[in-house]
Each structure stands twice: as C-alpha cells, then as structure tokens.
LOTI-279763 format. One record per residue: residue in three letters; y, z, x of N, C-alpha, C in turn. Coordinates in Angstrom, 3 decimals, always signed. Last residue first. Layout:
<rs>
['ala' [Y Z X] [Y Z X] [Y Z X]] ...
</rs>
This chain:
<rs>
['lys' [-6.009 +9.757 -10.791] [-6.059 +11.183 -11.171] [-7.179 +11.445 -12.126]] ['asp' [-7.757 +7.516 -8.700] [-6.905 +7.732 -9.864] [-7.072 +9.184 -10.277]] ['arg' [-7.844 +6.444 -5.297] [-8.299 +7.343 -6.343] [-7.268 +7.411 -7.483]] ['ile' [-8.310 +3.163 -4.154] [-7.372 +4.283 -4.329] [-7.883 +5.128 -5.475]] ['ser' [-9.447 +0.710 -3.281] [-10.177 +1.979 -3.211] [-9.231 +3.171 -3.207]] ['leu' [-8.295 -1.711 -3.777] [-7.820 -0.991 -2.603] [-8.534 +0.352 -2.386]] ['thr' [-9.612 -2.504 -6.122] [-9.649 -3.360 -4.950] [-9.298 -2.598 -3.683]] ['lys' [-8.938 -0.402 -7.879] [-10.342 -0.685 -7.567] [-10.455 -1.494 -6.289]] ['ile' [-6.203 -0.583 -8.026] [-6.782 +0.632 -7.441] [-8.262 +0.439 -7.123]] ['val' [-5.973 -3.194 -9.156] [-5.409 -2.893 -7.838] [-6.054 -1.652 -7.238]] ['gln' [-7.221 -2.923 -11.672] [-7.730 -3.894 -10.706] [-7.247 -3.563 -9.294]] ['leu' [-5.574 -1.028 -12.907] [-6.987 -0.733 -12.679] [-7.588 -1.666 -11.625]] ['tyr' [-3.161 -2.510 -12.969] [-3.246 -1.234 -12.274] [-4.694 -0.896 -11.933]] ['thr' [-3.825 -4.561 -14.703] [-3.546 -4.884 -13.298] [-3.641 -3.639 -12.439]] ['asp' [-4.045 -2.993 -17.043] [-5.193 -3.769 -16.553] [-5.021 -4.136 -15.079]] ['tyr' [-1.467 -1.913 -17.432] [-2.590 -1.035 -17.117] [-3.794 -1.795 -16.551]] ['asn' [+1.593 -2.399 -16.792] [+0.449 -3.302 -16.929] [-0.815 -2.557 -16.483]] ['lys' [+3.504 -0.275 -16.940] [+3.847 -1.632 -17.355] [+2.634 -2.515 -17.629]] ['lys' [+2.278 +2.105 -16.070] [+3.051 +2.111 -17.302] [+3.275 +0.695 -17.828]] ['lys' [+1.134 +1.323 -13.681] [+0.273 +1.872 -14.726] [+0.977 +1.832 -16.081]] ['leu' [+3.398 +0.629 -12.226] [+2.433 -0.407 -12.589] [+1.517 +0.063 -13.713]] ['tyr' [+4.593 +3.185 -11.938] [+5.298 +2.099 -12.624] [+4.315 +1.030 -13.106]] ['arg' [+2.609 +4.471 -10.450] [+2.995 +5.013 -11.757] [+3.703 +3.938 -12.588]] ['leu' [+2.648 +2.904 -8.139] [+1.435 +2.950 -8.961] [+1.747 +3.469 -10.361]] ['leu' [+5.215 +3.503 -7.190] [+4.887 +2.131 -7.573] [+3.641 +2.085 -8.457]] ['arg' [+4.899 +6.249 -6.654] [+5.879 +5.803 -7.644] [+5.582 +4.387 -8.123]] ['lys' [+2.922 +6.098 -4.653] [+2.650 +6.830 -5.884] [+3.616 +6.405 -6.996]] ['arg' [+4.272 +4.774 -2.637] [+3.123 +4.119 -3.279] [+2.797 +4.785 -4.607]] ['gln' [+6.139 +6.765 -2.027] [+6.597 +5.465 -2.505] [+5.465 +4.727 -3.219]] ['gly' [+4.448 +8.806 -1.093] [+5.287 +9.017 -2.271] [+5.770 +7.712 -2.873]] ['val' [+3.381 +7.551 +1.152] [+2.480 +7.981 +0.079] [+3.271 +8.199 -1.206]] ['leu' [+5.702 +7.224 +2.684] [+4.977 +6.050 +2.204] [+4.041 +6.407 +1.051]] ['lys' [+6.323 +9.895 +3.220] [+7.261 +9.077 +2.455] [+6.576 +7.844 +1.884]] ['leu' [+4.093 +10.605 +4.766] [+4.321 +11.278 +3.483] [+5.302 +10.496 +2.612]] ['leu' [+4.536 +8.944 +6.987] [+3.332 +8.781 +6.172] [+3.531 +9.413 +4.799]] ['gly' [+6.873 +10.049 +8.014] [+6.875 +8.678 +7.524] [+5.696 +8.401 +6.621]] ['leu' [+5.838 +12.524 +8.809] [+6.853 +12.466 +7.762] [+6.947 +11.063 +7.167]] ['arg' [+4.109 +11.618 +10.807] [+3.555 +12.337 +9.657] [+4.544 +12.324 +8.498]] ['ser' [+5.884 +10.621 +12.649] [+4.996 +9.677 +11.956] [+4.370 +10.327 +10.731]] ['ser' [+6.975 +13.047 +13.441] [+7.845 +12.049 +12.811] [+7.010 +10.992 +12.081]] ['his' [+4.851 +14.417 +14.644] [+5.356 +14.883 +13.360] [+6.275 +13.872 +12.689]] ['asp' [+2.317 +14.174 +16.403] [+3.345 +13.185 +16.090] [+3.910 +13.476 +14.704]] ['lys' [+0.139 +15.681 +17.122] [+1.462 +16.309 +17.190] [+2.613 +15.347 +16.895]] ['lys' [-2.160 +14.109 +17.045] [-2.005 +15.180 +16.069] [-0.593 +15.775 +16.038]] ['asn' [-3.150 +11.216 +17.464] [-1.920 +11.866 +17.907] [-1.539 +12.966 +16.921]] ['val' [-5.529 +10.560 +16.103] [-5.506 +10.573 +17.569] [-4.328 +11.393 +18.080]] ['lys' [-4.819 +10.768 +13.474] [-6.073 +11.401 +13.889] [-6.119 +11.531 +15.406]] ['leu' [-2.568 +9.200 +13.317] [-2.387 +10.651 +13.329] [-3.680 +11.395 +13.646]] ['his' [-3.695 +6.645 +13.259] [-2.815 +7.019 +14.366] [-2.689 +8.534 +14.471]] ['glu' [-4.987 +6.707 +10.783] [-5.782 +6.585 +12.010] [-4.968 +7.006 +13.232]] ['thr' [-2.682 +6.872 +9.190] [-3.710 +7.916 +9.113] [-4.581 +7.893 +10.363]] ['leu' [-1.373 +4.493 +9.736] [-0.768 +5.753 +10.167] [-1.775 +6.904 +10.127]] ['tyr' [-3.199 +2.667 +8.554] [-2.890 +2.593 +9.978] [-2.328 +3.920 +10.477]] ['gln' [-3.093 +3.467 +5.866] [-4.361 +3.525 +6.589] [-4.129 +3.502 +8.094]] ['ile' [-0.410 +2.909 +5.342] [-0.897 +4.282 +5.227] [-2.209 +4.439 +5.996]] ['arg' [-0.368 +0.114 +5.587] [+0.403 +0.939 +6.533] [-0.064 +2.388 +6.516]] ['asn' [-1.992 -0.520 +3.385] [-2.406 -0.910 +4.731] [-1.674 -0.090 +5.780]] ['thr' [-0.393 +0.467 +1.328] [-1.719 +1.040 +1.553] [-2.226 +0.703 +2.950]] ['ile' [+1.780 -1.273 +1.489] [+1.974 +0.151 +1.800] [+0.639 +0.816 +2.078]] ['leu' [+0.514 -3.643 +0.665] [+1.097 -3.548 +2.002] [+1.311 -2.098 +2.417]] ['ala' [-0.264 -2.933 -1.974] [-1.269 -3.342 -0.987] [-0.725 -3.224 +0.433]] ['ile' [+2.202 -2.406 -3.168] [+1.194 -1.340 -3.076] [+0.159 -1.683 -2.015]] ['gln' [+3.399 -4.949 -3.021] [+4.001 -3.810 -2.331] [+2.990 -2.686 -2.140]] ['val' [+1.679 -6.417 -4.667] [+1.811 -6.776 -3.250] [+2.374 -5.598 -2.465]] ['glu' [+2.098 -5.114 -7.126] [+0.758 -5.223 -6.561] [+0.813 -5.505 -5.061]] ['pro' [+4.859 -5.398 -7.667] [+4.308 -4.083 -7.351] [+2.921 -4.150 -6.707]] ['ser' [+6.207 -8.269 -5.928] [+5.611 -7.649 -7.107] [+4.998 -6.305 -6.714]] ['gly' [+7.254 -9.629 -3.777] [+7.880 -8.386 -4.178] [+7.278 -7.723 -5.392]] ['thr' [+6.326 -12.105 -3.190] [+6.142 -11.089 -2.151] [+6.648 -9.732 -2.597]] ['asp' [+5.397 -15.197 -4.317] [+5.570 -13.812 -4.737] [+5.305 -12.867 -3.571]] ['asn' [+4.982 -17.901 -4.165] [+6.093 -17.334 -3.407] [+6.352 -15.864 -3.734]] ['glu' [+2.712 -18.339 -5.846] [+2.699 -18.758 -4.448] [+3.777 -18.076 -3.613]] ['ser' [+2.102 -15.386 -7.857] [+2.329 -16.814 -7.682] [+2.428 -17.113 -6.190]] ['arg' [+1.174 -12.815 -7.473] [+1.040 -13.422 -8.793] [+1.202 -14.942 -8.725]] ['ser' [-0.727 -11.573 -4.680] [+0.465 -12.145 -5.294] [+0.155 -12.780 -6.643]] ['phe' [-2.921 -10.580 -3.288] [-2.398 -9.791 -4.394] [-1.215 -10.422 -5.129]] ['gln' [-3.615 -12.468 -1.304] [-4.659 -11.876 -2.133] [-4.088 -11.209 -3.388]] ['gln' [-1.222 -13.060 -0.033] [-1.931 -14.122 -0.749] [-2.970 -13.540 -1.710]] ['ile' [-0.669 -10.598 +1.163] [+0.236 -11.132 +0.146] [-0.461 -12.196 -0.683]] ['ile' [-2.802 -10.465 +2.972] [-2.679 -9.453 +1.922] [-1.790 -9.966 +0.796]] ['lys' [-2.160 -12.695 +4.572] [-3.459 -12.630 +3.897] [-3.410 -11.633 +2.741]] ['ser' [+0.301 -11.983 +5.606] [+0.230 -13.125 +4.696] [-1.095 -13.150 +3.943]] ['lys' [-0.531 -9.808 +7.209] [+0.410 -9.607 +6.115] [+0.344 -10.753 +5.117]] ['gln' [-2.165 -11.018 +9.095] [-2.722 -10.022 +8.186] [-1.838 -9.847 +6.962]] ['ala' [-0.234 -12.706 +10.311] [-1.433 -13.283 +9.695] [-2.057 -12.305 +8.701]] ['ser' [+1.700 -11.000 +11.385] [+2.072 -11.888 +10.277] [+0.848 -12.497 +9.586]] ['asp' [+0.262 -7.720 +11.795] [+0.835 -8.948 +12.334] [+1.039 -9.900 +11.149]] ['leu' [+0.801 -4.292 +11.182] [+0.470 -5.614 +10.657] [+1.070 -6.730 +11.497]] ['ala' [+1.544 -1.964 +12.654] [+0.220 -2.106 +12.082] [-0.137 -3.551 +11.732]] ['met' [+3.210 -2.079 +15.828] [+3.190 -1.927 +14.386] [+1.825 -2.325 +13.857]] 
</rs>
C-alpha cells in the first residue's frame, strides 16, 4: 500500500484542525491526493492494471466531491488546501 503509518500521521498533522482531527475534509483530501499520486505512478508502470485504474477514478471522484464541499463551506481553507497540494482549480 502507498502509506505507512509515519507518512499518514505526518499528513494528518499537517492538515488537521486540532490534535485529534482525522476526518475533516482537509485531511481526507490530503490523504486521497497521496493515494492518487501513488496509483498514478503505479499505472505508469503497470498499464494493463484496469482494476487499479477504476479505483483511481473512484478516488478522483471522491476527492472532487470533497473539494466541492470544502469550497462551498470554507473558501479560504479550500484555496489553502489546493495551493498546498498543487491541485488545479477549474
């Protein structure tokens, strides 16, 4: 799998709102983005891995929904998250 516990805790610490926050949209978007990057690299090597490609598309859709929610609820945080993670805005 892409993340070990040290990387995951580092990402959570960077994007969390409080000490025990693991479910806020910012944290979820950051973790999904990391998984998307891992799967993208995996698919560059394994071009015929169609099940991973479907998983990647589902993750992209999930991140898109979370970004839309964050943009609607807290635009300033949205801008900060997409800048930090280098995600394109429409």
